[in-house]
C-alpha positions as CSV (number, residue, x, y, z in Angstrom):
1,M,0.0,0.0,0.0
2,N,1.3,3.5,-0.9
3,F,0.8,5.4,2.3
4,A,2.1,8.6,0.9
5,Q,-0.6,8.5,-1.7
6,L,-3.1,7.5,1.0
7,L,-2.3,10.5,3.1
8,F,-2.2,13.0,0.2
9,P,-5.9,14.0,0.3
10,D,-5.7,15.1,3.9
11,F,-2.4,16.9,3.7
12,S,-3.5,18.6,0.5
13,L,-6.4,20.1,2.5
14,I,-3.9,21.4,5.0
15,L,-1.9,23.0,2.2
16,C,-5.1,24.5,0.8
17,G,-5.9,26.0,4.2
18,W,-2.4,27.6,4.4
19,L,-2.6,29.0,0.9
20,V,-6.1,30.4,1.3
21,C,-5.2,32.0,4.6
22,R,-1.9,33.5,3.4
23,Y,-2.9,34.7,-0.1
24,T,-6.6,35.6,0.0
25,A,-8.9,37.8,2.0
26,L,-9.9,34.8,4.1
27,N,-7.1,35.6,6.6
28,R,-6.3,34.3,10.1
29,T,-9.3,36.2,11.6
30,V,-11.7,34.2,9.5
31,W,-10.1,30.9,10.2
32,E,-10.1,31.5,14.0
33,Q,-13.9,31.5,13.7
34,V,-13.8,28.4,11.6
35,E,-11.7,26.7,14.2
36,A,-14.2,27.6,16.9
37,L,-17.1,26.2,14.8
38,V,-15.3,23.0,14.2
39,Y,-14.0,22.6,17.8
40,Y,-17.2,23.5,19.6
41,F,-19.9,22.0,17.3
42,L,-18.9,20.1,14.2
43,F,-16.2,17.9,15.7
44,P,-18.0,16.8,18.8
45,V,-20.9,15.7,16.6
46,L,-18.5,13.6,14.5
47,L,-17.0,12.0,17.6
48,F,-20.5,11.2,18.9
49,Q,-21.5,9.6,15.6
50,S,-18.3,7.6,15.2
51,I,-18.7,6.1,18.6
52,V,-22.5,5.4,18.4
53,R,-22.3,4.0,14.9
54,S,-21.1,0.5,15.9
55,P,-21.6,-1.6,19.1
56,L,-18.7,-1.1,21.4
57,D,-17.0,-4.1,23.0
58,L,-14.8,-2.6,25.8
59,G,-13.4,-6.0,26.5
60,A,-12.2,-6.4,22.9
61,A,-10.9,-2.8,22.8
62,S,-9.2,-3.0,26.2
63,S,-5.8,-4.0,24.8
64,L,-6.0,-1.1,22.2
65,I,-7.0,1.3,24.9
66,A,-4.1,0.2,27.2
67,A,-1.6,0.5,24.3
68,G,-2.8,4.0,23.4
69,L,-2.7,5.2,27.0
70,L,0.7,3.7,27.6
71,T,2.2,5.2,24.4
72,G,0.9,8.6,25.5
73,L,2.1,8.2,29.1
74,V,5.6,7.3,28.0
75,G,5.6,10.3,25.7
76,I,4.5,12.5,28.7
77,A,7.2,11.1,30.9
78,L,9.9,11.7,28.2
79,A,8.6,15.3,27.6
80,Y,8.6,16.1,31.3
81,S,12.1,14.8,31.7
82,L,13.8,17.0,29.1
83,P,15.0,19.8,31.3
84,H,16.5,17.3,33.7
85,L,18.6,15.4,31.2
86,P,22.3,16.1,31.7
87,W,23.2,16.7,28.1
88,I,20.4,18.9,26.8
89,G,18.7,20.2,29.9
90,R,21.0,23.3,30.2
91,H,20.1,24.3,26.7
92,I,16.3,24.4,27.4
93,D,14.4,27.4,28.7
94,R,12.1,26.1,31.4
95,R,9.3,28.5,30.6
96,D,9.3,27.5,26.9
97,H,9.5,23.9,28.0
98,A,6.3,24.3,30.1
99,A,4.4,25.5,27.1
100,S,6.0,23.1,24.5
101,A,6.0,19.8,26.4
102,Q,2.4,19.2,25.1
103,V,3.7,19.1,21.5
104,A,5.4,15.8,22.3
105,F,2.3,13.8,23.2
106,R,-0.9,15.7,22.0
107,F,-2.3,14.7,18.6
108,N,-4.4,16.2,15.9
109,S,-7.9,14.6,16.2
110,F,-9.0,16.0,12.8
111,I,-6.3,14.1,10.9
112,A,-6.9,11.0,13.1
113,L,-10.5,10.6,12.2
114,A,-9.9,11.6,8.6
115,L,-7.4,8.7,8.2
116,A,-9.2,6.1,10.3
117,D,-11.2,4.2,7.8
118,R,-8.4,4.2,5.2
119,V,-5.7,2.8,7.4
120,A,-7.8,0.5,9.7
121,G,-10.9,-0.5,7.7
122,P,-14.6,0.0,8.6
123,Q,-13.9,-0.3,12.3
124,G,-11.2,2.3,12.1
125,P,-13.3,5.4,13.0
126,L,-14.7,3.6,16.1
127,M,-11.3,2.5,17.3
128,V,-9.8,6.0,16.8
129,A,-12.8,7.6,18.5
130,V,-12.3,5.4,21.5
131,L,-8.6,6.3,21.6
132,I,-9.5,9.9,21.4
133,G,-12.1,9.6,24.1
134,V,-9.7,7.9,26.5
135,C,-6.6,9.9,25.8
136,V,-7.9,13.4,25.4
137,P,-8.7,14.0,29.1
138,V,-5.4,12.5,30.2
139,F,-3.3,14.4,27.6
140,N,-5.1,17.7,28.3
141,V,-4.4,17.4,32.0
142,A,-0.7,16.7,31.2
143,A,-0.6,19.6,28.7
144,V,-2.0,22.1,31.2
145,W,-0.2,21.0,34.3
146,P,3.3,22.4,33.6
147,M,1.9,25.8,32.7
148,A,-0.5,25.8,35.6
149,R,2.4,25.8,38.0
150,H,3.3,29.3,36.7
151,A,-0.1,30.7,35.7
152,K,-2.9,31.3,38.2
153,T,-5.5,29.5,36.2
154,G,-7.8,26.7,37.4
155,F,-7.7,24.1,34.7
156,G,-10.3,21.7,36.2
157,K,-13.3,23.7,34.9
158,A,-11.7,24.1,31.5
159,L,-11.2,20.4,31.2
160,L,-14.8,19.6,32.2
161,R,-16.0,22.1,29.6
162,N,-13.9,20.6,26.8
163,P,-16.3,19.9,23.9
164,L,-14.2,16.9,22.7
165,I,-14.5,15.3,26.2
166,I,-18.2,16.0,26.3
167,G,-18.9,14.6,22.8
168,T,-16.9,11.5,23.5
169,A,-18.5,10.9,27.0
170,C,-22.0,11.3,25.5
171,G,-21.1,8.9,22.7
172,L,-19.7,6.2,25.0
173,A,-22.7,6.5,27.3
174,A,-25.2,6.3,24.3
175,N,-23.3,3.3,22.8
176,L,-23.3,1.4,26.1
177,L,-27.0,2.1,26.6
178,G,-27.8,0.8,23.1
179,F,-28.8,4.2,21.6
180,A,-28.7,4.6,17.8
181,I,-29.0,7.7,15.7
182,P,-32.5,7.6,14.0
183,P,-32.3,6.9,10.2
184,W,-34.0,10.2,9.3
185,L,-31.3,12.1,11.2
186,E,-28.3,10.1,10.0
187,P,-27.7,12.0,6.7
188,T,-27.6,15.3,8.5
189,V,-25.2,14.0,11.1
190,S,-23.0,12.4,8.4
191,R,-22.8,15.7,6.5
192,I,-21.8,17.5,9.7
193,G,-19.1,15.0,10.3
194,A,-17.8,15.3,6.7
195,A,-17.7,19.1,7.0
196,S,-15.8,18.9,10.3
197,L,-13.0,16.9,8.7
198,A,-12.6,19.2,5.7
199,L,-12.8,22.4,7.7
200,G,-10.7,21.0,10.5
201,L,-7.8,20.1,8.2
202,M,-7.9,23.4,6.4
203,A,-8.0,25.2,9.7
204,A,-4.9,23.3,10.8
205,G,-3.2,24.5,7.6
206,A,-4.3,28.1,8.2
207,G,-2.8,28.1,11.6
208,M,0.7,27.1,10.5
209,Q,3.5,29.6,11.2
210,F,7.1,29.4,10.2
211,A,8.7,32.5,11.7
212,R,9.7,31.2,15.1
213,L,11.1,27.8,14.2
214,A,14.7,28.9,14.7
215,Q,14.1,29.8,18.4
216,G,14.9,27.1,21.0
217,K,16.3,24.5,18.5
218,V,17.3,21.9,21.1
219,L,13.8,22.0,22.7
220,A,12.2,21.8,19.3
221,V,14.2,18.8,18.1
222,A,13.6,17.0,21.4
223,V,9.8,17.3,21.6
224,L,9.4,16.6,17.9
225,A,11.6,13.5,18.1
226,I,9.4,12.2,20.9
227,R,6.2,12.9,18.9
228,H,7.3,11.6,15.5
229,L,10.0,9.0,16.1
230,F,9.9,7.6,19.6
231,S,6.1,7.4,20.0
232,P,5.6,5.3,16.9
233,I,8.4,2.9,18.0
234,I,6.9,2.6,21.5
235,A,3.5,2.0,19.9
236,W,5.0,-0.7,17.7
237,G,6.5,-2.5,20.7
238,L,3.3,-2.3,22.6
239,A,1.3,-3.6,19.7
240,R,3.5,-6.7,19.6
241,A,3.6,-7.1,23.3
242,L,-0.2,-6.9,23.6
243,R,-0.8,-8.9,20.4
244,L,-3.1,-6.5,18.8
245,D,-4.9,-7.6,15.6
246,P,-3.9,-6.0,12.3
247,A,-6.7,-3.4,12.3
248,Q,-5.9,-2.4,15.9
249,T,-2.2,-2.2,15.2
250,A,-2.8,0.1,12.2
251,A,-5.1,2.3,14.2
252,L,-2.5,2.5,17.1
253,L,0.5,3.2,14.8
254,A,-1.4,5.9,12.9
255,F,-2.5,7.4,16.3
256,S,1.1,7.4,17.5
257,A,2.5,9.2,14.5
258,L,0.0,12.0,14.1
259,P,1.0,15.6,14.0
260,T,0.5,17.4,17.3
261,A,-2.8,19.2,18.2
262,S,-3.3,22.4,16.3
263,S,-4.8,23.9,19.4
264,A,-1.6,23.6,21.3
265,Y,-0.5,27.1,20.5
266,V,-3.9,28.5,21.4
267,L,-3.6,26.9,24.9
268,A,-0.1,28.2,25.4
269,A,-1.0,31.8,24.3
270,R,-4.2,31.9,26.5
271,M,-2.1,30.8,29.5
272,G,0.4,33.6,29.0
273,Y,3.2,31.7,27.4
274,N,5.1,32.0,24.1
275,G,2.3,31.0,21.7
276,A,4.2,32.0,18.6
277,Y,7.0,29.5,19.4
278,V,4.5,26.7,20.1
279,A,2.8,27.7,16.8
280,G,6.1,27.1,15.0
281,L,6.4,23.7,16.6
282,V,2.8,22.8,15.5
283,T,3.7,23.9,12.0
284,L,6.8,21.7,11.8
285,S,4.9,18.8,13.4
286,T,2.2,19.0,10.8
287,L,4.9,18.9,8.1
288,L,6.7,16.0,9.8
289,G,3.5,14.0,9.8
290,V,4.0,13.5,6.1
291,V,7.0,11.5,7.0
292,S,6.1,9.9,10.3
293,L,2.8,8.5,9.3
294,P,4.2,6.5,6.3
295,F,7.1,5.5,8.6
296,A,4.7,4.1,11.2
297,L,2.2,2.6,8.8
298,G,4.7,1.3,6.3
299,L,8.1,0.4,7.9
300,L,6.9,-0.4,11.4
301,R,3.7,-2.2,10.4
């Protein structure tokens, strides 16, 4: 399978978003509103639909959930340890590290669901939605915690109001209770989901920034190496150790090699940190996804 060709439609939408934002009247101000629409309405609906669509067997998915969580937790531990490493710690600004550690383990949910069915088959969207539902709360706490030590901001309420967590929790509850979307409503929900993927990918492209990539090179290389090299290798080892089936392995490897969350720079900026630097890391991570996803799905698988 040609994974570069498989990923082209999604990354071409990211490129379209960047070109439209930079060279037309649809500038960053417009795309900030698009991001809000996708994040607060369209994407939670897609998550809910993806989870409710098929019966969920938590027992069968337990190994996949464990592998996804362990992959993320190892990434979190590696990211947190960077300032304390004897060789590179002295080259890392602690405040920039607090804002940038999240880049090493957070993931772009839009790209995850856009790829799910193509890399893991019909059950792919459900498996990825379950991984998102389990990992988003844990990873969000881990992203906010280093910054919360310096900023007087209560993050508990923000986490409880996270639309991705709400959409996922509602979907899991509805699935376990046997709820199904009525047939007359299914076309509308499906179109909302399709719109969320296209607009979400274009918004990720519109948010890319290149100006600050030269700042803090050691920190940048470290967090991006964790995100795009070490995480896929860790996921591959866990897939073998837990004996995941081929579809689960494909979903896990794709999940482990995703670009970081496009909202990472928004979180850093809102908490008073160097948002422009984090935006540069998000940009480079998005570009590295073109390499890391084929690496994980092709070579490792």
